[in-house]
DRENVOZA-171708 format. One record per atom (N, C-alpha, C, O, CB): x, y, z; residue in one letter. Coordinates in steps of 0.1 Angstrom, whole numbers, plus 5000, padded with zeros to 4 digits. Glycine has a CB too. Layout:
N
XYZA/...
end
This chain:
411
764863387767M/763463417768M/763063497756M/763463617755M/763163507781M/762263447747A/761963507735A/760663587737A/760563677746A/761763407724A/759663557729S/758463637730S/757763617743S/757563507748S/757563597718S/757263737748I/756663737761I/755163717760I/754463687769I/756963857769I/754663757748S/753163757746S/752563627748S/752963517743S/752863807732S/751463627757L/750663507760L/749263527756L/748663617760L/750763477775L/748763447747Q/747363457742Q/746763317744Q/747063227736Q/747263507728Q/745763307753F/745163177756F/744163147745F/743963027742F/744563177770F/743363247741T/742163217733T/742463127721T/741663037718T/741563347729T/743463147713P/743663067701P/743762927704P/743562837695P/744763117693P/744262887716F/744662747719F/743562677726F/743562547726F/745962747726F/742662747734I/741762667742I/740362687738I/739462647746I/741962707756I/740062757727S/738762777723S/738162637719S/738862557714S/738562867711S/736862607722P/736362467721P/736362427706P/736162507697P/734962467726P/736662297705L/736662237692L/735362147691L/735062077700L/737862147689L/734562167680H/733362087678H/733761957671H/734561947662H/732362157670H/733161847676H/733561717672H/733361697657H/734061627650H/732861607680H/732261757652H/731861717638H/732761787628H/732761747616H/730461757636H/733661887632H/734561937622H/735961927626H/736861997620H/734162077619H/736361847636R/737761837641R/738561787630R/739761827628R/737861747653R/738061687622R/738861627611R/739261737600R/740361737595R/738161517604R/738261827597N/738561927588N/739662027593N/740462067585N/737262007585N/739562057606L/740562147612L/741862087611L/742862157608L/740162177626L/741961957613R/743261887613R/743861887599R/745061897597R/743161747618R/742961867589L/743461857575L/743961997570L/744862007562L/742361817566L/743362107576H/743762237571H/744662307581H/744762437580H/742462317568H/745262237589R/746162307599R/747262377592R/748062307585R/746662197609R/747462507595P/748462577587P/749862537592P/750062497604P/748262727589P/750862557584K/752262527587K/752762637597K/752362757595K/753162517575K/753562607606I/754062697616I/755462747612I/756362657611I/754062637631I/755662867609P/756962917605P/757962907616P/757562907628P/756863057599P/759262917612C/760362907622C/760263027632C/760063137627C/761662897615C/760462997644L/760563097655L/759363197655L/759563317656L/761863177653L/758163137654L/756963217653L/756463247668L/756163147675L/755863137646L/756463367672P/755963397685P/754463377687P/753763377677P/756363537689P/754063347699P/752663307701P/751663417697P/750563387692P/752363277715P/751963547698K/751063657695K/751263697681K/751863797678K/751263777705K/750663627672L/750763657658L/749463647651L/748563577655L/751763557651L/749263727640P/748063727633P/747663587627P/746563557626P/748063827621P/748663507624R/748363377619R/747663297629R/746763217625R/749663297615R/747963307642L/747263237652L/745763287653L/744863207657L/747963247665L/745563407650L/744263457650L/743463397639L/742263377640L/744163617649L/744163367628A/743463287618A/743063147622A/741963107618A/744363287605A/743863087630V/743562957635V/742262967644V/741462877644V/744662897643V/742163077652R/741063087660R/739763097652R/738763047655R/741163217669R/739863177641S/738663187632S/738263057626S/737163017624S/738863287622S/739362977623V/739062847617V/738362757627V/737362687623V/740362777612V/738762767639Q/738162677650Q/736662717653Q/735862637656Q/738962687662Q/736362847651R/735062887655R/734062887643R/732862917645R/735163027661R/734562867631N/733662867620N/733262727617N/734062647612N/734362927607N/731962697619N/731562557618N/731262517603N/731462407599N/730262537626N/730862617595E/730462587581E/731662587572E/731662507562E/729362687577E/732562677574Y/733662697565Y/734962687573Y/735562797576Y/733562827556Y/735462577577P/736662567586P/737962597579P/738862637586P/736762427591P/738062597566S/739362617560S/739762757556S/740962787557S/739462527549S/738862837551P/739262967546P/739763057557P/739263047568P/738063037539P/740663147554L/741163247563L/740163357564L/739463387554L/742563297559L/740163437575P/739363547576P/739763657566P/740863667562P/739363607590P/738763747562P/739063837551P/740063947556P/740863987548P/737863907547P/740063977569A/740964077574A/742364027574A/742663917580A/740564127588A/743364097568K/744664057568K/745564147577K/745264257579K/745264067553K/746564077583P/747464157592P/748164267585P/748464257573P/748464067599P/748364377592S/749064487586S/750564457584S/751064367591S/748864617594S/751164537576G/752664527575G/753364547588G/754364487590G/753164617564G/752864637596L/753464667609L/753464547618L/754364517625L/752864787615L/752264487618D/752164367626D/753064257622D/753664187631D/750664307626D/753164237609D/754164137604D/755564167608D/756364077612D/754064117589D/755964297607F/757264337610F/757564317625F/758664267629F/757464487607F/756664357634L/756864347648L/756864197652L/757764157661L/755664407656L/756064107646S/756063967650S/757463907645S/757963827653S/754963897643S/757863937633T/759163887629T/760263927637T/761163857640T/759363917614T/760264057640A/761364117648A/761464057662A/762464027668A/761264267650A/760264027668A/760163967681A/760663827682A/761063777692A/758763977687A/760563757670S/760963617670S/762463597669S/762963477669S/760363547658S/763263707668L/764663697666L/765463707679L/766663747679L/765163797656L/764863667690Y/765563687703Y/766863617704Y/767863677709Y/764563627714Y/766963487699P/768263417700P/769363497692P/770563507697P/768163277694P/768963567681L/769963647674L/770363767682L/771563797682L/769363687660L/769463827688Y/769763957696Y/770763917707Y/771763997709Y/768464017702Y/770463817715V/771363787726V/772763737721V/773763757728V/770763687735V/772763667710T/774063627705T/774963737700T/776063747703T/773863527693T/774263827692V/775063947687V/775464037699V/776564087700V/774164027678V/774564057709G/774864127721G/775964067729G/776864137734G/773664147730G/776063937729G/777163867736G/778463897730G/779463917737G/776863717737G/778463897716V/779763917709V/780164067711V/781364087714V/779463897694V/779264157711V/779564297714V/780064317728V/781064387730V/778364387712V/779464247737A/779964247751A/781364197753A/782164247761A/779064167760A/781764097745C/783064047745C/784064147739C/785164167745C/783163917738C/783764197728L/784664287721L/784764427727L/785864487727L/784264307706L/783664477732K/783564617737K/782664617749K/781464667747K/783264717727K/783064577761P/782164577773P/781564707776P/780464717782P/782864517784P/782264817773S/781864947777S/780564987770S/779865087774S/782865057774S/780164917759T/778864947752T/777664947762T/776765017760T/778664847741T/777764857772F/776564837781F/776864907794F/776064887804F/776364697783F/777864987795S/778265047808S/777165137813S/776965147826S/779565127807S/776465207805W/775365297809W/774265227816W/773665287825W/774765377797W/774065097813F/772965017819F/773564957832F/772864947842F/772464917809F/774764907831V/775364837842V/775564927854V/775364887865V/776764777838V/776065047851E/776365147862E/775065177870E/775165227882E/776965267856E/773965157865R/772665187872R/772065067878R/770965067884R/771665247862R/772764957877G/772264827884G/772464837899G/773364907903G/772964707878G/771764747907P/770764657902P/769364717899P/768464637896P/770664547912P/769264847902T/767964907900T/767464897885T/766364867882T/767965057904T/768464917876S/768064907862S/767664767858S/766764747850S/769264957853S/768264667864Y/767964527862Y/766564497867Y/765764427860Y/768964437869Y/766264537878S/764864517884S/763764577876S/762764517873S/764864567898S/764064707871L/763064777863L/762864707850L/761764697844L/763464917861L/763964657844A/763864587831A/763064457832A/762264427824A/765264547826A/763364377843L/762564257845L/761064287847L/760164217843L/763164177856L/760864397855G/759464437858G/758764467845G/757564437843G/759464557867G/759464537835L/758864567822L/758464437815L/757464437808L/759764657814L/759364337815I/759164217808I/757864147814I/757064097807I/760364127809I/757764137827M/756664077834M/755364147831M/754264087831M/756964057848M/755464277830L/754264357827L/753764327814L/752464317812L/754564517828L/754664307804A/754164267791A/753464127791A/752464107784A/755364257781A/753864037800M/753163917801M/751763937807M/750863877802M/753963817810M/751664017817G/750464047823G/749364107814G/748164087815G/750564137835G/749864197805L/748964257796L/748264167787L/747164197782L/749764357787L/748764047784T/748163947775T/747663827783T/747363727776T/749163907764T/747563837796L/747163727804L/745763737809L/745463837816L/748163707816L/744963647806E/743563647811E/743463537822E/743563417819E/742563617800E/743363577834L/743363487845L/742163387845L/742363267849L/743263557858L/741063427840K/739863337839K/740263217830K/739763107832K/738663407834K/740963237819D/741363127810D/742363037817D/742262917815D/741963187797D/743263097825L/744163017832L/743462927842L/743762807843L/745163107840L/742562977849V/741762897859V/740962787852V/740962677857V/740862987867V/740362817841N/739562717834N/740362607829N/740062487830N/738862787822N/741562637823L/742462527818L/742962447830L/743162327828L/743562587810L/743262507841F/743762437852F/742762337857F/743062227862F/744262537863F/741462377857R/740462287861R/740262167852R/739962057856R/739062357862R/740562187839Q/740362087829Q/741561987829Q/741261867827Q/740262147815Q/742762037832R/743861947831R/744861967843R/745961997841R/744661977818R/744361937855P/745161957867P/746361867868P/747461907872P/744361947879P/746261747863L/747361647865L/748561677857L/749661687862L/746861507861L/748361707844S/749561747836S/750161877840S/751461887840S/749161757821S/749361977845I/749962097849I/750762077862I/751862137863I/748862207851I/750162007872L/750861987884L/752161907882L/753161927888L/749961917894L/752061807873F/753261717870F/754361807865F/755461797869F/752861607861F/753961897855G/755061977849G/755662077859G/756862097859G/754362057838G/754862137868C/755362227878C/756262157888C/757362207892C/754262297885C/755862037892V/756761957901V/758061927894V/759161927901V/755961827906V/757961887882A/759161847874A/760161967873A/761361957874A/758861797860A/759562087871Q/760362207870Q/761162237882Q/762362277882Q/759462327867Q/760562217894Y/761162257907Y/761862137914Y/762262147925Y/760162317916Y/762062027907T/762761917912T/763961877903T/765061867908T/761861797914T/763661867890I/764761817881I/765861927880I/767061897881I/764161797867I/765462047877M/766462157875M/767262187887M/768462197886M/765762277870M/766662207899P/767462237911P/768462127914P/769662147918P/766562257923P/767961997913A/768861887916A/770061877906A/771161857909A/768061757915A/769761907893A/770761907883A/771762017885A/772961997883A/770161917869A/771262137889G/772162247891G/773162227902G/774362257901G/771362377894G/772662167913A/773562137925A/774562027921A/775762047925A/772762097937A/774161927914L/774961817910L/776061867900L/777261827901L/774161707904L/775661937890I/776661987880I/777662077886I/778862067882I/775862057868I/777262167895G/778262247901G/779362177909G/780462207908G/777562337911G/778962067915K/779961977922K/780761897912K/782061887914K/779261887932K/780161847902I/780961767892I/782061847885I/783161797883I/779961707882I/781761977881F/782662057874F/783562137884F/784462217879F/781962147865F/783362127897G/784162197906G/784162347905G/785162407906G/785562147905G/782962397903L/782862547901L/783162617914L/783062567925L/781462587897L/783662737913S/783962827924S/782662847932S/781562827927S/784562957920S/782762897944T/781662927952T/780563017946T/779362987945T/782062987966T/781063127940S/780163227934S/779463157922S/778263177920S/780863347929S/780163087913L/779563027902L/778662917905L/777562897899L/780662977892L/778962837916S/778062727920S/776762787925S/775662737922S/778762647932S/776862897933V/775562957938V/774763017926V/773563007926V/775963077948V/775463077916G/774763127905G/774163027896G/772963047891G/775763207896G/774762907895L/774162797887L/772962737895L/771862707889L/775162687885L/773062727908I/771962687916I/770762777915I/769562737914I/772362657931I/771062907917L/770063007916L/769263007902L/768063017902L/770563157918L/770062987892L/769462977878L/768562857878L/767462857872L/770562967868L/768962747883S/768262617882S/766962627891S/766062547888S/769062507887S/766962717901C/765762727909C/764762827904C/763662847910C/766162767923C/765062897893C/764162997887C/762962927880C/763162807876C/764863087877C/761862997878P/760762927871P/761062917856P/762062957851P/759463017873P/760062857849G/760162837835G/760162977827G/759563067832G/759062747829G/760862977816G/760963107809G/759863117798G/759363017793G/762363117802G/759463237795T/758463257785T/758863217771T/757963197763T/757963397786T/760163207769A/760563167756A/760163027753A/760062977742A/762163177755A/759862947764S/759462807762S/758162797754S/757862697747S/759362737776S/757262897755N/755962897748N/756262907733N/755562837726N/755163017753N/757162987729V/757462997715V/758062867710V/757662817699V/758463107712V/759062807717V/759662687713V/758662567713V/758762487704V/760862647723V/757762567722T/756762457722T/755862467710T/755462367704T/755862467735T/755562597706L/754762617694L/755462557682L/754862497673L/754462767692L/756762587681I/757562547669I/757662387669I/757562327659I/758962597670I/757762327681A/757962187683A/756662107682A/756661987683A/758562157696A/755562167679Q/754262107678Q/753862037691Q/753261937692Q/754161997667Q/754262107702G/753862057715G/752562117720G/751862177712G/754962097725G/752262087732D/750962127738D/751162277744D/751662297755D/750562037750D/750762367735V/751062507739V/750262557751V/750862627759V/750762597727V/748962527752P/748262567764P/748862517777P/748962587787P/746762517764P/749362397777L/750062337788L/751362417791L/751562447803L/750362187786L/752062457781S/753262527783S/752962667789S/753762717798S/754062547770S/751962737784I/751662867789I/751262867804I/751662947812I/750462927780I/750362767807V/749862757821V/751062717830V/751162767841V/748762657822V/751962627826M/753062597834M/753962717836M/754462737847M/753862487827M/754162797826T/754962917828T/754363007838T/755163057847T/755162987814T/753063037837V/752463127847V/752463067861V/752763137871V/750963147842V/752162937862C/752162877876C/753462867882C/753662897894C/751562727874C/754562837874T/755862827880T/756362967884T/757162987893T/756862757871T/755963067876T/756363207878T/755763257891T/756363317900T/755963297867T/754463227893L/753763267906L/754363187918L/754563247928L/752263247905L/754663057915G/755262977926G/756663017930G/757162977940G/755162837922G/757363097921A/758763137923A/758863217936A/759963227942A/759263207911A/757763287940V/757863377952V/758263297964V/758963347972V/756463437954V/757863167965I/758163087976I/759262987973I/760262967980I/756963017981I/759162917961L/759962807958L/761362847954L/762362777958L/759362727947L/761562947947T/762962997943T/763763027955T/764962977956T/762863107933T/763363117964P/764163147976P/764363017985P/765462997990P/763463257984P/763362937987F/763462827995F/764462727990F/765362677997F/762062757997F/764362687977L/765262597971L/766762647970L/767662577972L/764762557957L/766862777967T/768162837967T/768862837980T/770062797981T/768062987962T/768162867991K/768662858004K/769062718008K/770062688014K/767662918015K/768162618004L/768362478007L/769662428001L/770462358007L/767162398004L/769862457988L/770962407980L/772162487980L/773262437980L/770462387966L/772062617981A/773262707981A/773662757995A/774662817996A/772962827972A/772862728005G/773162778018G/774462718024G/775062778033G/772062738028G/774862598018A/776062538023A/777262618018A/778362608023A/776162398018A/777162698007Y/778262778002Y/778362918008Y/779362958013Y/778062797987Y/777262988008I/777163128014I/775863148020I/774863078017I/777463238003I/775763238030P/774363268036P/773463318025P/773763408017P/774563368047P/772163268026V/771163318016V/769963358024V/769363288032V/770763198007V/769563488022D/768363548028D/767163518020D/766863588010D/768563698030D/766463408024A/765263368016A/764163468016A/763463478006A/764763228021A/763963538027A/762963628029A/763063748019A/762163788012A/762863688043A/764363798018K/764563908008K/764463857994K/763963937985K/765963968011K/764963737991L/764763687978L/763263677974L/762863707963L/765463547976L/762463627984S/761063617981S/760363747979S/759563767970S/760363547993S/760763847987L/760263987985L/760564047971L/759764107965L/760664077996L/761864027967S/762264077954S/761464007943S/761064067933S/763764057952S/761363877944T/760563797934T/759163847933T/758563867922T/760563647937T/758563877944L/757163927945L/757064067938L/756164097930L/756663937959L/758064147940Q/758064287935Q/758364287920Q/757664367913Q/759164367942Q/759264217915V/759664227901V/759064127892V/759164137879V/761164207900V/758264027897V/757663927889V/756163927890V/755463957881V/758163787892V/755663897902V/754263877904V/753464017903V/752464017897V/753963817918V/753964117910A/753264247910A/753064297896A/751964347892A/754064347918A/754164297887P/753864347873P/752964267865P/752164317857P/755264357866P/752964137868I/751964047861I/750564077864I/749664097856I/752263897864I/750364097877L/748964127882L/748564267877L/747364297874L/748864127897L/749564367877L/749264497872L/748864497858L/747864557854L/750464587875L/749564417850G/749264407835G/747864347833G/747164387824G/750364327828G/747564247841S/746264177840S/745164277844S/744064277837S/746164057849S/745364367854Y/744364467858Y/744264567847Y/743064607843Y/744764527871Y/745364617841L/745264717831L/744464667818L/743864737812L/746664757826L/744664537816Q/743964477804Q/742464487806Q/741764517796Q/744264327803Q/741964477818K/740464487820K/740064637822K/738964667817K/740164407833K/740864717828A/740564857831A/740664947819A/739765027817A/741364907842A/741664917810F/741865007798F/741964917786F/743064917780F/743065097800F/740964847782P/741064747771P/741564807758P/742264757750P/739864677769P/740964927755Q/741364997742Q/742765037741Q/743465017731Q/740465117739Q/743265087752L/744665137753L/745565017752L/746565017745L/744965217766L/745264907759V/746064787759V/746164727746V/747164667741V/745564687770V/744964727738K/744864677725K/745864747716K/746464677707K/743464687720K/746164877718L/747064947710L/748564907713L/749464917705L/746865097711L/748764877726V/750164857731V/750564707728V/751764687725V/750164887746V/749664617729I/749964477728I/750864437716I/751764357718I/748764387728I/750564487704P/751464447692P/752964477694P/753764407689P/750964517680P/753264587703F/754664617705F/755264547717F/756464547719F/754664767707F/754364487725A/754864427738A/755964317736A/756964317742A/753764367745A/755764217726P/756764117725P/758064167721P/759064127726P/756264017714P/758164267711L/759464317707L/760164397718L/761364377721L/759264407695L/759364477726V/759964547737V/760464457747V/761564477753V/758864647743V/759764347750A/760164247760A/761464177756A/762364157764A/759064147762A/761564127744V/762764057740V/763964147739V/765064097742V/762463987726V/763764267735L/764864367734L/765364397749L/766564407751L/764464487727L/764364417758T/764764437771T/765464317778T/766464337785T/763564477780T/764964207775S/765664077780S/767064067774S/767964027782S/764763957777S/767264097762S/768564087756S/769464187762S/770664157765S/768464107740S/769064307764L/769864407771L/770264367785L/771364387789L/769064547771L/769364307792L/769564267806L/770664157806L/771664167814L/768264217812L/770564057798A/771463947798A/772863987793A/773863957799A/770963837789A/772864067782C/774164107777C/774864207786C/776164217786C/773964177763C/774164287793S/774764387803S/775464307814S/776664347817S/773764477808S/774864207819V/775464127830V/776664057825V/777664047831V/774464027836V/776564007812F/777663927806F/778864027804F/779963987807F/777263867793F/778564147800S/779664247798S/780364277811S/781564307811S/779164367791S/779564277822E/780164307835E/781164207839E/782164237845E/779064307846E/781064077835N/781963977838N/783063957828N/784063887830N/781163847840N/782864007816V/783863997806V/785264047810V/786263987807V/783464057793V/785264157817V/786464227821V/787264127830V/788564127829V/786164347829V/786664037837R/787263947845R/788163847837R/789163797842R/786263867854R/787663817825F/788363717816F/789263787806F/789963717799F/787263637809F/789263917806K/790063997797K/791563957798K/792263947788K/789864147798K/792063947810S/793463917812S/793863787806S/794963777799S/793863917827S/793063687807S/793363557801S/793263567786S/794063497779S/792463447806S/792363647781M/792263657766M/793563727761M/794163687751M/791063747763M/793963837768V/795163907763V/796463817764V/797263817755V/795364037772V/796563747775N/797763667777N/797763557766N/798863527761N/797763597791N/796563507763A/796563397753A/796863457739A/797563387731A/795163337752A/796463577736S/796763637723S/798163677721S/798663677710S/795763757721S/798863717732L/800263757732L/801263647732L/802363667729L/800463857743L/800763527736A/801663417738A/802163367724A/801463297717A/801063307746A/803363407721S/803963347708S/803163367696S/803063277688S/804363207710S/802463477695D/801663507683D/800663387680D/800663337669D/802563537671D/799963347690A/799063237688A/797963267678A/797563377677A/798363197702A/797463157671S/796463177661S/795163207668S/794963177680S/796363047652S/794163257661P/792863287667P/792263157673P/791563167683P/791863347657P/792463047666W/791862917671W/792462887685W/791762837694W/792162807661W/793762907686M/794462877699M/793962977710M/793862937722M/795962887697M/793763097706V/793163197716V/791863147721V/791563157733V/793063337709V/790963107712I/789663067716I/789762937725I/789062927735I/788763027703I/790662847721R/790762727729R/791262757743R/790862707753R/791762627723R/792162857744S/792762897757S/791662957766S/791562937778S/793862997755S/790763037759I/789763107767I/788663007772I/788363007784I/789063207758I/788262917763L/787262817766L/787762707776L/786962647783L/786762747754L/789062687776S/789562587785S/789662647800S/789962577809S/790962537781S/789462777801G/789562837814G/788162837821G/787362757819G/790062977813G/788062937830E/786862947838E/785562977830E/784562917833E/786963047849E/785763057820L/784563087812L/784062967804L/782862947803L/784963197802L/785062887799G/784662757793G/783862667802G/782962597798G/785862697787G/784362657814T/783662577824T/782262617827T/781362537828T/784462567837T/782062747827V/780662807830V/779762767818V/778662727819V/780762957832V/780362787806I/779562757794I/779162607794I/777962577791I/780362787781I/780062527797L/779762377797L/778762347808L/777862257805L/781062297799L/778862407819S/777962377830S/776562417827S/775662347830S/778462457843S/776362537821V/775062587817V/774462497806V/773262467806V/775162737812V/775362457797F/774862367786F/774362237792F/773262187789F/775962337776F/775062177801C/774662047808C/773362067816C/772561977816C/775861997817C/773262187822L/772062207830L/770762207822L/769862137825L/772162347838L/770862277810H/769662287802H/769462147795H/768362107792H/769862397792H/770562087791F/770361947785F/769661857794F/768861777790F/771761897780F/770061857807A/769461767817A/767961807818A/767161707820A/770161787830A/767661927818G/766261967818G/765361917807G/764361857809G/766062117819G/765961927795F/765261887783F/765061727783F/763961677781F/765961927770F/766161657786F/766261517785F/765461447796F/764561367794F/767661467785F/765761487809V/765061427820V/763561467820V/762761387824V/765761467833V/763261587816G/761861627816G/761061547807G/759961507810G/761761777812G/761661517795Y/760961427785Y/760761287790Y/759661227789Y/761661427772Y/761861227796I/761761097801I/760761087813I/760060987813I/763161047806I/760761187822A/759861187833A/758361187828A/757561117833A/760061297842A/758161277818A/756761277812A/756361147805A/755261117806A/756661397802A/757361087799S/757060957793S/756660847803S/755760777801S/758260907784S/757460847814I/757160747825I/755860777831I/755160687835I/758360757835I/755460907832G/754260947837G/753060917829G/751860937833G/754261097840G/753260867817G/752160827808G/751560937800G/750460917795G/751160757816G/752161047798F/751661157790F/751861137776F/752761067772F/752261297795F/751061197767R/751161187753R/752261277747R/752861357754R/749861217746R/752561247735E/753761307729E/753761467729E/754761527733E/753861267714E/752661527726R/752561677727R/752861727741R/753461827743R/751261727722R/752261657751E/752461697765E/753961667769E/754561747776E/751561617774E/754561557764R/755961537767R/756861647762R/757761687769R/756361397761R/756561687750R/757361797744R/757261927752R/758261997755R/756961817729R/756061957756A/755762077763A/756462077777A/757162177781A/754262107765A/756361967784I/756961947797I/758461957796I/759162017804I/756561817804I/759061887786S/760461887783S/761062027781S/762062067787S/760861797772S/760362097772I/760862237769I/760662327781I/761462407784I/760062287757I/759562317788E/759262407799E/760262377810E/760762477817E/757862377804E/760562257813V/761562227823V/762962267819V/763662327828V/761562077826V/763362257807G/764662287803G/764962437801G/766162477800G/764962217790G/763962517799M/764162657797M/763762747809M/762562737814M/763362707784M/764762817814Q/764562897827Q/764363037824Q/764663097813Q/765762877836Q/763763107834N/763663257834N/765063317838N/765263347849N/762463307843N/765963317828S/767263367831S/767363507836S/768263547843S/768263347819S/766363587831S/766363727835S/766063747850S/766663827857S/765263807827S/765263657855L/764963667870L/766263627877L/766563677888L/763863567874L/766963527872G/768263487878G/769263597879G/769963617889G/768863367871G/769363677868V/770263787867V/769863887878V/770763937885V/770163847853V/768563927879V/768164027888V/768363987902V/768864067910V/766664057886V/767963867906L/768163817920L/769663807923L/770063847934L/767563677922L/770463767914A/771963757917A/772563887918A/773363907927A/772663677905A/772163987910S/772764117911S/772264197923S/772964277929S/772364197899S/771064167928S/770464237939S/770864187953S/770864257962S/768964247938S/771164057954H/771363997967H/772663927969H/772863877980H/770263897969H/773563927960F/774863867962F/775963967958F/775864037948F/775063737954F/777063977966S/778064077964S/778964047952S/779364147946S/778964087977S/779163927949S/779963887937S/779263897924S/778163837923S/780563747939S/779763967915A/779163977901A/779163847894A/778363827885A/779864087893A/780063757898M/780163627892M/778863537894M/778663447886M/781363547897M/778163567904V/776863487907V/775863507895V/775163407893V/776263537920V/775863617889A/774963647878A/775463587865A/774663587855A/774663787877A/776663547864L/777263497851L/776563377845L/776163377833L/778663467853L/776263267853P/775563157847P/774163197841P/773863147830P/775263047857P/773463277848A/772163327842A/772363407830A/771563387820A/771363407853A/773363487829A/773563567817A/773963477805A/773563507794A/774663677820A/774863377808M/775263287797M/774063207793M/773963167781M/776363197802M/773163177802S/771963087799S/771163157789S/770563087780S/771163067812S/770963287789A/770163357780A/770463327765A/769663317757A/770163507782A/771863307763V/772263277749V/772163127747V/771563077737V/773663327747V/772763047756I/772862907754I/771462837753I/771262757745I/773762837765I/770662877763M/769362817764M/768462837752M/767862737747M/768562867776M/768462957746N/767662987735N/768162917722N/767362877713N/767563127732N/769462897721I/770062827709I/769662677710I/769262617701I/771562847709I/769762627722M/769462477724M/767962457722M/767562367716M/769862437738M/767162547728G/765662527727G/765162547713G/764362467709G/764962637736G/765762647706S/765262667692S/765662547683S/764962507674S/765862797686S/766862487686T/767362377678T/766462257681T/766062177671T/768762337681T/766162227693L/765262117697L/763862137691L/763262047686L/765162107712L/763362257691G/762062287686G/761962257671G/760962207666G/761662427688G/763062297664L/763062277649L/763162127646L/762562077636L/764262347643L/763862047654C/763961907652C/762561837654C/762161757646C/764961837662C/761861877664W/760561827667W/759561867657W/758561807655W/760161857681W/759761987651R/758762037642R/758561947630R/757461937624R/759262177637R/759661867626Y/759561777615Y/759261637619Y/759361547611Y/760861787607Y/758961617632I/758561487636I/757161487641I/756861537652I/759461427648I/756161447632E/754761457636E/754361367647E/754761247646E/753961437623E/753661407657P/753061317667P/752061227660P/751461257650P/752361397678P/751861107666A/750961017660A/749561077659A/749161157667A/750860887669A/748761027649A/747461087647A/746561067658A/745761157662A/746861027634A/746560957665H/745660927676H/745961017688H/745161057696H/745660787680H/747261067689E/747661147700E/747261297697E/746861367707E/749161147702E/747261337685V/746761467681V/745261477684V/744861577690V/746961497666V/744461377681E/743061377683E/742761367698E/741861437703E/742361257677E/743561287706A/743361287720A/743661417727A/742961457737A/744261177726A/744661487722T/744961617728T/743861717726T/743461787734T/746261667722T/743261707714G/742061797711G/740961767720G/740261857724G/741661787696G/740661637723S/739561607731S/739761647746S/738861687753S/739261457731S/741061657750V/741361697763V/741061847765V/740661897775V/742761667767V/741261927754A/741062067754A/739562107755A/739262217758A/741662137742A/738662007751N/737262047751N/736662057765N/735562087766N/736561937744N/
end
């Protein structure tokens, strides 16, 4: 989950037909790992609204602080990777946060969702939903069918233990992650569709995540869907609505806070994922030590021994889960007759989950710490996969007629 900031205005402001060609010719290049809430996107908004001079940038330039915060917020995959390495080498680094769980986990996720709410304008969400109900509904249905089915199937294929199977299913039943908005932007996908899908699946998680988890994981262990639903409402929906209210009630204060929100959110998300991972590292320490002591094995042999064990199976399972989401999501959107930009958005949205929610629900409602491991591993694996896919698509331009058709749909 990378940048949490959601800004609808740059993407859905009306395009006038008589200067759409100029806008397309002067479309700025999107830098790698660019979060949605950036001054560059504000420049795009000015280009769209200026009928006489569509190409020049506005005179006001972003401050050095804004550039620094935006760049720092875009490095989420790096944070979780480095944190994962630290968790492996010295798990006690995160003990101060782990010892206060699951309360600390719930508060952390609430902070992340609050950051989303601060930049969310519900009226823009409703307007876009009215304009494009089919693609939004299709994406949401794909999110809650493809991933849960893949999670249940992969758990059986790899023969995961009960706790890990439940954890993988819980992860697969979570809504789309906000990092998907960043990746969709990089991939030249349909960003408004990605944003609305994220919000809709997040709100729908109150009912669908507990229901699907109970349906698919109930065969392994008892699942209290009512408590899962209440927790989802408390740590996801309530902070989003609170943030949206604060945006209207205290606009000047929120305006000062918003530039810092993406960085705070990604750091909090990284802390959450790495803390849960460090909790489970101790479980694998014995196999690591045994492998390292066995006949002075080389580092490569140690790594092979570790990855061939239970941890390696979890990593492979999470990788396959997200790969299935990306691949099947794109194929489903193609069969559904959607255009290339929409296919990319749906593929990325389906493949990237809200792993932080999976961590919180697993830590709060299941006795085994192993249930949270798939979600914690997902935070690293998912973002590496998503960023790689986004970079590949960035250099594959959609057909010109599809770009124009997408613009006409936004009008």
